[in-house]
Structure formats: C-alpha cells, structure tokens
Residue frames relative to the residue before (quaternion, step in Angstrom):
aa qw qx qy qz dx dy dz
M 1.0000 0.0000 0.0000 0.0000 0.00 0.00 0.00
S 0.6278 -0.5816 0.3718 0.3597 3.57 -1.13 0.66
K 0.5739 -0.5849 0.4448 0.3615 3.53 -1.23 0.49
V 0.3346 -0.7611 0.5335 0.1556 3.54 -1.13 0.75
M 0.3126 -0.7109 0.6011 0.1885 3.53 -1.03 0.90
I 0.1566 -0.7717 0.6096 0.0913 3.57 -0.94 0.88
T 0.1709 -0.7743 0.6061 0.0621 3.55 -0.83 1.11
C 0.1856 -0.7428 0.6313 0.1236 3.54 -1.11 0.78
A 0.2127 -0.7528 0.6140 0.1051 3.57 -0.79 1.10
L 0.3115 -0.8517 0.3885 0.1634 3.51 0.15 1.39
N 0.8685 0.0046 0.0540 0.4926 3.60 0.77 -0.91
G 0.3279 -0.7729 0.4974 0.2183 3.64 0.94 -0.63
V 0.5235 -0.6441 0.4738 0.2943 3.52 -1.38 0.03
L 0.7294 0.4414 -0.2399 0.4644 3.60 1.11 -0.58
T 0.5853 0.6021 -0.3705 0.3970 3.58 1.20 -0.44
D 0.2697 -0.7864 0.5440 0.1135 3.57 -0.70 1.14
P 0.4025 -0.7408 0.4768 0.2489 3.64 -0.61 1.05
K 0.5639 0.5738 -0.3963 0.4424 3.60 1.24 -0.18
Q 0.7419 0.3752 -0.1981 0.5192 3.56 1.22 -0.52
H 0.7997 0.1771 -0.0547 0.5711 3.57 1.07 -0.76
S 0.5041 -0.6700 0.4680 0.2792 3.54 -1.15 0.70
V 0.2362 0.7625 -0.5632 0.2137 3.59 0.31 1.28
P 0.4998 -0.6716 0.4555 0.3028 3.59 -1.02 0.73
V 0.1709 -0.7976 0.5756 0.0563 3.56 -1.06 0.84
T 0.7430 0.3880 -0.2253 0.4965 3.59 0.76 -1.01
P 0.6562 -0.4968 0.3690 0.4317 3.62 -1.18 0.32
A 0.6558 0.5102 -0.3202 0.4550 3.60 0.94 -0.82
E 0.6538 0.5038 -0.3116 0.4708 3.59 0.98 -0.84
M 0.6676 0.4995 -0.3082 0.4580 3.58 0.94 -0.86
A 0.6423 0.5123 -0.3259 0.4677 3.59 1.02 -0.75
A 0.6530 0.5146 -0.3187 0.4552 3.59 0.97 -0.82
E 0.6692 0.4779 -0.2990 0.4841 3.58 0.98 -0.82
A 0.6221 0.5360 -0.3388 0.4592 3.57 1.04 -0.76
K 0.6441 0.5260 -0.3293 0.4474 3.58 0.96 -0.82
R 0.6317 0.5207 -0.3387 0.4638 3.60 0.98 -0.78
A 0.6780 0.4822 -0.2893 0.4733 3.57 0.94 -0.88
Y 0.6302 0.5488 -0.3131 0.4513 3.57 1.01 -0.87
E 0.6857 0.4781 -0.2818 0.4711 3.56 0.89 -0.92
A 0.6741 0.4815 -0.2917 0.4782 3.59 1.20 -0.48
G 0.7250 -0.4600 0.2411 0.4524 3.61 1.25 -0.13
A 0.5181 0.6373 -0.4314 0.3732 3.61 1.20 -0.02
S 0.1902 -0.7863 0.5798 0.0971 3.58 -0.94 0.92
I 0.7399 0.3039 -0.1760 0.5737 3.59 1.30 -0.29
M 0.1409 -0.7764 0.6103 0.0691 3.58 -0.98 0.91
H 0.1855 -0.7669 0.6080 0.0879 3.56 -0.67 1.14
I 0.0763 -0.8521 0.5175 -0.0188 3.58 -0.52 1.18
H 0.1345 -0.7109 0.6825 0.1037 3.48 -1.36 0.61
L 0.3390 -0.7289 0.5582 0.2056 3.57 -1.06 0.73
R 0.1565 -0.7740 0.6091 0.0737 3.54 -1.10 0.79
Q 0.5561 -0.5797 0.4674 0.3691 3.56 -1.16 0.55
Q 0.3950 -0.7786 0.4589 0.1649 3.55 -0.95 0.97
G 0.5030 0.6715 -0.4247 0.3401 3.62 1.20 -0.16
E 0.6732 -0.4969 0.3674 0.4061 3.54 -1.26 0.47
G 0.8489 0.1175 -0.1130 0.5028 3.57 -0.80 1.05
K 0.6418 0.5421 -0.3236 0.4353 3.62 1.24 0.18
G 0.3743 0.7786 -0.4459 0.2344 3.57 1.27 0.17
H 0.6229 0.5328 -0.3472 0.4556 3.60 1.25 -0.20
L 0.6418 0.5387 -0.3115 0.4482 3.59 1.28 -0.19
P 0.4732 -0.6890 0.4655 0.2910 3.61 -0.94 0.81
S 0.1552 -0.7666 0.6169 0.0877 3.53 -1.30 0.45
W 0.1468 -0.7553 0.6291 0.1100 3.55 -1.24 0.59
D 0.2661 0.7913 -0.5037 0.2222 3.54 1.17 0.63
I 0.4232 -0.7394 0.4653 0.2402 3.59 -0.58 1.16
A 0.6537 0.5119 -0.3213 0.4554 3.59 0.93 -0.85
L 0.6366 0.5168 -0.3233 0.4724 3.58 1.02 -0.77
S 0.6378 0.5267 -0.3286 0.4559 3.57 0.95 -0.84
K 0.6569 0.5031 -0.3135 0.4660 3.58 0.91 -0.86
E 0.6553 0.5134 -0.3126 0.4575 3.58 1.00 -0.83
V 0.6534 0.5090 -0.3097 0.4671 3.57 0.95 -0.89
Q 0.6810 0.4894 -0.2985 0.4555 3.58 0.82 -0.96
A 0.6504 0.5130 -0.3236 0.4572 3.59 0.95 -0.82
A 0.6547 0.5111 -0.3159 0.4586 3.59 0.97 -0.85
I 0.6523 0.5059 -0.3133 0.4695 3.58 0.98 -0.82
R 0.6837 0.4862 -0.2991 0.4547 3.59 0.87 -0.89
E 0.6234 0.5253 -0.3492 0.4620 3.58 1.06 -0.64
A 0.6986 0.4646 -0.2653 0.4751 3.58 1.01 -0.83
C 0.7950 0.2238 -0.0703 0.5594 3.57 1.13 -0.70
P 0.2119 -0.8252 0.5073 0.1299 3.63 0.26 1.19
G 0.8378 0.2020 -0.1717 0.4773 3.54 -0.90 1.00
V 0.4522 0.7177 -0.4448 0.2875 3.58 1.24 -0.18
I 0.3812 -0.6972 0.5666 0.2181 3.56 -1.25 0.60
V 0.2235 -0.7712 0.5843 0.1179 3.57 -0.87 0.99
N 0.1177 -0.7603 0.6383 0.0259 3.54 -0.93 1.06
H 0.1815 -0.8343 0.5175 0.0556 3.58 -0.31 1.29
T 0.4500 -0.6617 0.5245 0.2907 3.57 -1.00 0.78
T 0.0882 -0.7817 0.6118 0.0832 3.56 -1.29 0.40
G 0.4153 0.7692 -0.4337 0.2186 3.59 1.26 -0.14
T 0.1067 0.7762 -0.6114 0.1108 3.56 -0.79 1.10
V 0.3089 -0.7270 0.5856 0.1821 3.53 -1.20 0.63
G 0.7750 0.3440 -0.2530 0.4658 3.56 -0.97 0.86
P 0.6852 -0.5408 0.3301 0.3591 3.55 -1.32 0.20
D 0.6627 0.4992 -0.3101 0.4641 3.61 1.19 -0.33
Y 0.2259 0.7993 -0.5188 0.2024 3.56 0.13 1.29
Q 0.3154 0.7808 -0.4921 0.2206 3.59 1.22 0.28
A 0.6199 0.5626 -0.3555 0.4158 3.60 1.00 -0.76
A 0.6471 0.5085 -0.3218 0.4680 3.59 1.02 -0.75
L 0.6258 0.5204 -0.3328 0.4762 3.57 1.05 -0.74
D 0.6703 0.5252 -0.3003 0.4297 3.56 0.91 -0.94
V 0.6137 0.5512 -0.3562 0.4389 3.59 1.01 -0.76
V 0.6732 0.4832 -0.2972 0.4743 3.58 0.90 -0.89
T 0.6671 0.5201 -0.3020 0.4397 3.57 0.89 -0.97
E 0.7452 0.4320 -0.2234 0.4563 3.56 0.92 -0.93
T 0.7675 0.3732 -0.2078 0.4780 3.62 1.02 -0.65
R 0.2233 -0.8417 0.4736 0.1317 3.59 1.29 -0.30
P 0.0643 0.7946 -0.5981 0.0824 3.63 0.53 1.09
E 0.6271 -0.5495 0.3841 0.3967 3.58 -1.19 0.39
M 0.7864 0.0836 -0.0273 0.6114 3.58 1.13 -0.70
A 0.0174 -0.7766 0.6274 0.0551 3.55 -1.30 0.30
A 0.5196 -0.6380 0.4740 0.3136 3.54 -1.08 0.77
C 0.0578 -0.7606 0.6457 0.0346 3.55 -1.12 0.75
N 0.2387 -0.7951 0.5420 0.1307 3.58 -0.13 1.28
A 0.2978 -0.8601 0.4057 0.0837 3.49 -0.36 1.39
G 0.8175 0.0396 -0.0344 0.5736 3.61 1.20 0.03
S 0.5790 -0.6187 0.4229 0.3211 3.55 -1.26 0.40
L 0.0430 -0.7878 0.6144 -0.0088 3.55 -1.21 0.63
N 0.3920 -0.6367 0.6018 0.2807 3.55 -1.12 0.70
Y 0.1751 -0.8238 0.5347 0.0686 3.57 -0.27 1.27
L 0.1052 0.8316 -0.5175 0.1716 3.54 -0.08 1.38
K 0.0827 0.7618 -0.6424 0.0088 3.52 -1.29 0.46
L 0.2644 -0.7748 0.5603 0.1259 3.54 -1.04 0.88
K 0.4006 -0.6376 0.5926 0.2860 3.51 -1.27 0.49
R 0.7043 -0.4688 0.3136 0.4311 3.58 -1.25 0.22
D 0.6944 0.4706 -0.2819 0.4657 3.58 1.09 -0.64
G 0.6075 -0.5932 0.3375 0.4062 3.59 1.27 0.14
S 0.5480 0.5902 -0.4142 0.4241 3.60 1.21 -0.04
W 0.6008 -0.5837 0.4069 0.3644 3.56 -1.21 0.45
A 0.4559 -0.6767 0.5097 0.2730 3.56 -1.00 0.86
W 0.7471 -0.0342 -0.0085 0.6638 3.56 1.28 -0.51
P 0.6566 -0.4970 0.3513 0.4454 3.62 -1.13 0.35
P 0.5348 -0.6344 0.4382 0.3458 3.62 -0.81 0.91
M 0.0109 -0.8176 0.5734 -0.0507 3.54 -0.86 0.98
L 0.3572 -0.6913 0.5849 0.2288 3.52 -1.27 0.51
F 0.2156 -0.7254 0.6411 0.1274 3.55 -0.77 1.08
D 0.1135 -0.8654 0.4881 0.0038 3.51 0.14 1.38
N 0.1161 0.7652 -0.6213 0.1225 3.53 -0.80 1.11
T 0.0879 -0.8220 0.5627 -0.0007 3.54 0.24 1.34
P 0.6603 -0.4945 0.3608 0.4350 3.61 -1.16 0.30
Q 0.6251 0.5346 -0.3431 0.4537 3.60 1.02 -0.70
K 0.6577 0.4925 -0.3004 0.4845 3.58 0.97 -0.87
V 0.6283 0.5313 -0.3312 0.4618 3.58 0.96 -0.85
Q 0.6513 0.5183 -0.3195 0.4529 3.58 0.95 -0.86
H 0.6238 0.5399 -0.3407 0.4510 3.58 0.99 -0.80
F 0.6845 0.4723 -0.2867 0.4755 3.57 0.97 -0.86
I 0.6096 0.5349 -0.3579 0.4628 3.60 0.98 -0.74
D 0.6784 0.5016 -0.2973 0.4470 3.57 0.86 -0.96
A 0.6672 0.4927 -0.3086 0.4657 3.58 0.95 -0.84
I 0.6784 0.5011 -0.2947 0.4492 3.57 0.91 -0.93
T 0.7120 0.4291 -0.2690 0.4863 3.59 0.77 -0.97
G 0.6139 0.5542 -0.3439 0.4446 3.59 1.10 -0.62
A 0.6741 0.4613 -0.2800 0.5043 3.57 1.21 -0.54
G 0.5259 -0.6416 0.4069 0.3824 3.58 1.27 0.01
S 0.5102 0.6532 -0.3996 0.3916 3.57 1.28 0.36
V 0.4608 -0.6515 0.5292 0.2882 3.55 -1.32 0.37
P 0.3061 -0.7418 0.5572 0.2136 3.64 -0.72 0.94
E 0.1635 -0.7493 0.6337 0.1012 3.55 -0.99 0.89
F 0.2796 -0.7996 0.5137 0.1359 3.56 -0.44 1.25
E 0.2247 -0.7887 0.5653 0.0891 3.54 -0.49 1.29
C 0.0554 -0.8258 0.5598 -0.0411 3.58 -0.56 1.21
F 0.1741 -0.8277 0.5315 0.0465 3.55 -0.46 1.25
D 0.7914 0.1348 -0.0796 0.5909 3.59 1.23 -0.20
T 0.6885 -0.5167 0.3106 0.4032 3.57 -1.23 0.46
G 0.6437 0.5314 -0.3271 0.4429 3.59 0.98 -0.78
I 0.6272 0.5233 -0.3378 0.4676 3.56 1.13 -0.62
V 0.5957 0.5426 -0.3576 0.4720 3.59 1.07 -0.69
R 0.6784 0.4886 -0.2890 0.4665 3.58 0.88 -0.93
S 0.6095 0.5706 -0.3494 0.4253 3.58 1.09 -0.69
V 0.5937 0.5747 -0.3773 0.4182 3.59 1.02 -0.70
G 0.6464 0.5071 -0.3151 0.4751 3.58 1.00 -0.76
M 0.6395 0.5135 -0.3214 0.4734 3.57 1.08 -0.70
Y 0.6116 0.5352 -0.3511 0.4650 3.58 1.03 -0.75
Q 0.6608 0.5100 -0.3030 0.4598 3.54 0.97 -0.91
A 0.6807 0.4888 -0.2906 0.4618 3.59 0.87 -0.94
N 0.6651 0.5057 -0.2881 0.4679 3.58 1.13 -0.67
G 0.5119 -0.6652 0.4089 0.3582 3.57 1.24 -0.27
M 0.3700 0.7446 -0.4841 0.2727 3.59 1.23 0.29
F 0.7785 -0.0247 -0.0235 0.6267 3.57 1.23 -0.44
K 0.2776 -0.7475 0.5817 0.1610 3.54 -1.25 0.46
G 0.6826 0.4832 -0.3605 0.4131 3.53 -1.24 0.43
T 0.7243 -0.4270 0.3276 0.4309 3.52 -1.38 -0.15
A 0.3795 -0.7237 0.5306 0.2250 3.57 -0.89 0.93
Q 0.2007 -0.7294 0.6440 0.1137 3.55 -1.03 0.92
V 0.0326 -0.8439 0.5327 -0.0543 3.58 -0.25 1.30
N 0.1375 -0.7802 0.6080 0.0508 3.54 -0.98 0.94
F 0.2310 -0.7643 0.5899 0.1205 3.59 -0.57 1.18
V 0.1376 -0.7910 0.5938 0.0524 3.58 -0.40 1.23
M 0.0175 0.8307 -0.5478 0.0974 3.55 -0.35 1.30
G 0.7041 0.4563 -0.3335 0.4299 3.55 -0.87 0.96
V 0.4812 0.5980 -0.4682 0.4378 3.60 1.25 0.00
A 0.5712 -0.6676 0.3503 0.3246 3.58 -0.74 1.07
S 0.7693 0.3202 -0.1829 0.5217 3.61 1.01 -0.74
G 0.6364 0.4858 -0.3392 0.4939 3.57 1.27 0.34
M 0.7846 -0.2699 0.2150 0.5151 3.57 -1.10 -0.63
P 0.4099 -0.6978 0.5190 0.2751 3.62 -0.88 0.84
A 0.5187 -0.6316 0.4808 0.3175 3.56 -1.23 0.50
R 0.2925 0.7664 -0.5020 0.2741 3.56 0.51 1.26
G 0.5008 -0.6968 0.4389 0.2666 3.52 -0.85 1.02
D 0.6316 0.5581 -0.3539 0.4054 3.60 1.02 -0.67
L 0.6178 0.5457 -0.3468 0.4475 3.59 1.22 -0.33
L 0.5786 0.6610 -0.3730 0.2987 3.56 1.07 -0.71
P 0.6583 0.4801 -0.3470 0.4645 3.68 0.82 -0.74
I 0.6209 0.5349 -0.3424 0.4595 3.60 1.09 -0.68
L 0.6675 0.4993 -0.3032 0.4617 3.58 0.88 -0.93
K 0.6263 0.5322 -0.3304 0.4639 3.56 0.98 -0.82
D 0.6677 0.4966 -0.2910 0.4722 3.60 1.01 -0.82
L 0.6887 0.4890 -0.2798 0.4563 3.61 1.06 -0.74
A 0.5638 0.6058 -0.3915 0.4024 3.59 1.16 -0.47
P 0.6406 -0.5232 0.3783 0.4156 3.60 -1.15 0.48
E 0.6074 -0.5813 0.4039 0.3606 3.54 -1.10 0.75
N 0.8493 0.1358 -0.1452 0.4891 3.55 -1.02 0.93
S 0.3937 0.7195 -0.4928 0.2907 3.60 1.17 0.33
R 0.4032 -0.6212 0.5976 0.3073 3.51 -1.36 0.33
W 0.0145 -0.8249 0.5650 -0.0107 3.58 -0.94 0.77
Q 0.0541 -0.7641 0.6412 0.0461 3.51 -1.28 0.49
V 0.3731 -0.6974 0.5632 0.2392 3.54 -1.36 0.18
T 0.1315 -0.7008 0.6930 0.1061 3.50 -1.17 0.82
A 0.0647 -0.8159 0.5745 -0.0112 3.58 -0.43 1.22
I 0.1452 -0.8042 0.5756 0.0295 3.54 -0.59 1.21
G 0.4971 0.6416 -0.4670 0.3509 3.57 -0.69 1.06
R 0.6188 -0.5308 0.4234 0.3951 3.52 -1.18 -0.63
A 0.8494 -0.1235 0.0740 0.5078 3.59 -1.01 -0.74
E 0.6178 0.6015 -0.3486 0.3674 3.59 1.08 -0.70
I 0.6090 0.6044 -0.3610 0.3655 3.62 1.10 -0.49
W 0.5749 0.6396 -0.3841 0.3359 3.60 1.13 -0.47
A 0.5800 0.5531 -0.3809 0.4611 3.61 1.14 -0.46
L 0.6295 0.5227 -0.3247 0.4744 3.57 1.10 -0.70
H 0.6253 0.5235 -0.3377 0.4700 3.59 0.99 -0.75
M 0.6426 0.5216 -0.3258 0.4570 3.60 0.94 -0.84
L 0.6617 0.4965 -0.3100 0.4686 3.58 0.93 -0.86
A 0.6176 0.5353 -0.3458 0.4609 3.59 1.01 -0.77
A 0.6538 0.5047 -0.3128 0.4690 3.58 0.95 -0.84
E 0.6732 0.5078 -0.2938 0.4501 3.59 0.93 -0.89
L 0.7103 0.4534 -0.2491 0.4774 3.58 1.11 -0.72
G 0.6207 -0.5972 0.3262 0.3894 3.58 1.28 0.11
G 0.4827 0.6794 -0.4358 0.3399 3.58 1.23 0.22
H 0.4869 -0.6025 0.5302 0.3447 3.50 -1.36 0.11
L 0.4004 -0.7662 0.4824 0.1410 3.54 -1.20 0.59
R 0.0057 -0.7878 0.6158 -0.0076 3.54 -1.17 0.66
T 0.1816 0.7327 -0.6523 0.0693 3.51 -1.22 0.68
G 0.2238 0.7630 -0.5879 0.1488 3.56 -1.29 0.04
L 0.7110 -0.4913 0.3076 0.3980 3.53 -1.30 0.22
E 0.5207 0.5874 -0.4359 0.4403 3.60 1.23 -0.02
D 0.7694 0.4171 -0.1749 0.4510 3.56 1.01 -0.89
T 0.8077 -0.0701 0.0996 0.5769 3.58 0.99 -0.80
F 0.2581 -0.7302 0.6050 0.1851 3.53 -1.34 0.31
Y 0.6903 0.5257 -0.2351 0.4380 3.58 1.30 -0.01
L 0.3738 -0.6909 0.5830 0.2073 3.51 -1.17 0.81
P 0.7084 -0.4640 0.3046 0.4360 3.61 -1.21 0.23
N 0.6900 0.4718 -0.2857 0.4687 3.61 1.08 -0.61
G 0.6002 -0.5929 0.3450 0.4113 3.58 1.31 0.11
E 0.4733 0.6766 -0.4441 0.3477 3.57 1.25 -0.10
K 0.3393 -0.7299 0.5572 0.2043 3.57 -0.96 0.91
V 0.1951 -0.7967 0.5667 0.0777 3.56 -0.95 0.94
T 0.2927 -0.7555 0.5624 0.1650 3.54 -1.30 0.33
S 0.7350 0.3487 -0.2201 0.5383 3.60 1.25 0.16
N 0.5374 -0.6209 0.4760 0.3148 3.52 -1.14 0.72
G 0.5842 0.6227 -0.3703 0.3657 3.56 1.04 -0.72
V 0.6564 0.5126 -0.3094 0.4590 3.57 0.95 -0.86
L 0.6533 0.5101 -0.3158 0.4619 3.59 0.99 -0.80
I 0.6706 0.4813 -0.3052 0.4749 3.59 0.96 -0.81
E 0.5829 0.5548 -0.3750 0.4602 3.60 1.06 -0.60
E 0.6711 0.4843 -0.2959 0.4769 3.57 0.95 -0.87
M 0.6487 0.5123 -0.3262 0.4586 3.59 0.97 -0.79
A 0.6151 0.5324 -0.3473 0.4665 3.59 1.05 -0.68
R 0.6304 0.5149 -0.3327 0.4762 3.59 1.05 -0.72
V 0.6114 0.5426 -0.3436 0.4622 3.58 1.02 -0.76
A 0.6662 0.5142 -0.3044 0.4462 3.57 0.85 -1.00
R 0.6958 0.4711 -0.2826 0.4626 3.57 0.83 -0.95
S 0.6213 0.5443 -0.3389 0.4504 3.59 1.07 -0.70
A 0.6881 0.4491 -0.2673 0.5033 3.56 1.19 -0.60
G 0.5660 -0.6328 0.3681 0.3791 3.57 1.28 0.16
R 0.5213 0.6425 -0.4023 0.3919 3.58 1.24 0.42
D 0.3259 -0.6920 0.6061 0.2179 3.53 -1.11 0.74
I 0.4268 -0.7212 0.4945 0.2305 3.56 -1.07 0.77
A 0.4211 -0.7218 0.4957 0.2366 3.55 -0.80 1.03
S 0.4016 -0.6642 0.5779 0.2521 3.52 -1.07 0.81
P 0.6789 -0.4555 0.3417 0.4635 3.63 -1.17 0.15
A 0.6532 0.5052 -0.3254 0.4607 3.60 0.94 -0.81
E 0.6655 0.4903 -0.2989 0.4769 3.57 0.98 -0.80
A 0.6216 0.5269 -0.3412 0.4685 3.59 1.07 -0.69
R 0.6222 0.5312 -0.3415 0.4627 3.59 0.99 -0.74
A 0.6504 0.5082 -0.3162 0.4677 3.58 0.99 -0.80
I 0.6317 0.5253 -0.3306 0.4645 3.59 1.01 -0.79
L 0.7019 0.4861 -0.2702 0.4451 3.58 0.88 -0.94
S 0.6896 0.4657 -0.2840 0.4764 3.58 1.17 -0.49
A 0.5220 0.6586 -0.4083 0.3565 3.57 1.26 -0.17
C-alpha cells in the first residue's frame, strides 16, 4: 500500500493556551513541531497567535510573525512541509491572503464551502454565538489564486458532504488545475460526524484521483476513524488542534504523543510513513 503522509495540527484557532497546553510563541511551536517530526510527522499545520501578554488565544495574520514561526519550525525539523491556515470569517480576508503570498508555505488550507458553525452546551445553550463560516465560490477562488500563485498546494477543507462535491465542481469549472488535495473534516458539531461509515462515501464523492486525509475532531472515539482512513489508503492528521486524547482516554499535553500514536495506527494498517522528502514527492505528483 502507498506511503502515508502524517500531518500534525500544532495548535488550532479555538484552543485557549490558558486552558490547554498549546504552543503560541515561535520557540514553543518549533519545540512542539520537533516532537511531532521525530515521531513521524512530515507536515506541520500552523495557526498564528498574537504574542502580547494574555493574548495567546487570539489569532494573528502578522507576516513577520509567520516568517519567524516558519523559520523556527524548519530549523528544528529539516525538510518539513509547512501547511498554513487561512480560515477567516467575513468579507475582510485580505490579511490571510497576504500571509500566504508573502511567506510562500509549501501548503495552505483552502476552506472549500460555507458552514453554520455551531456547538451546544449540555444545557442546550450555545457554546459560542452562532456564526456562519462563510466561504463563497468567489472567496474560494481568491484563496486558490493566492495559494497557487505563491507556489503552494491548496488543501481543500471540507466540513460537509456538499462541500466535498463542490471541490469536484471547482475543478470541472477550471477554478484550479491538477490533483485535488482534500481534507475531510469530521466531528464539528454542525458538520460531518466522525463516523467510519461515512468515509467510503466521502472517498467516492471526492474528485477522481484526489489525495485525501481525515481530520477527526473528538476524543478517544476518533481513533477508530483514523485506523479506517489508513486502511482505505488515506493520509493522516492529528494534533492538539483536533484532540487531546489517546485511544485509551488518556489526556495528553504534547503533539508528539499524538503523532506517536498515529504512526502506530499507520503501521498497524500496513502503511509505511512518508519522510518529508517522500511527502514532497507525493504532493507534486
């Protein structure tokens, strides 16, 4: 079976460093990336956080910070591939485009469709004010153009089945050329659930010959989905953006432990793990 690329999602946008042990500073992100790299991750998915005192829970699109973070990660992890977030809500997203254009990461997320981003507390009240994660075709095109113009690979983030199907429509319409890199985001409360029975359907709905992976958001239950993704030939992702829990329910505080477990999943499914050089070859195919 083909070699598997393992992505580490280092920190995310919603995880608060006051509550969870997520890296914020360039040095912290490089140290966490190194732990994941040594455990088998060839791709680091990064979010930038504001660096001021008490502001580590807030996102940043500072170009100088992005360059510093990427340089620190690359120094700690020779040959590693950087996958930069771009997710923004609302019509003012130029800063996210500029970060990609100016820093030229090897990959960048391209959120491929809109979603009512919702979550409930146990008492039925909203965990945060209901919001629309808006990604119109026009916005998607702007991100595709910025990402490909920077020589980067767009990774199409798909939160629901219709969004997966839309990626094929974008391709047929000529919005992008080449092999589609598709990420099935499963486990967001108002999106696709993290259920294994959906995975063969999603794989079938993705554009023909696309590369695909699963982002599974949840707790111990998500690891069965990762195993199925490995068995079906998909690429793999985990990290403190997606979960804090191992299959046995143990809570972790480092990305390295999660990537170690993901490497075990890959090997259990009979997959060899791609090195950074091998991952680059896969992404250029």
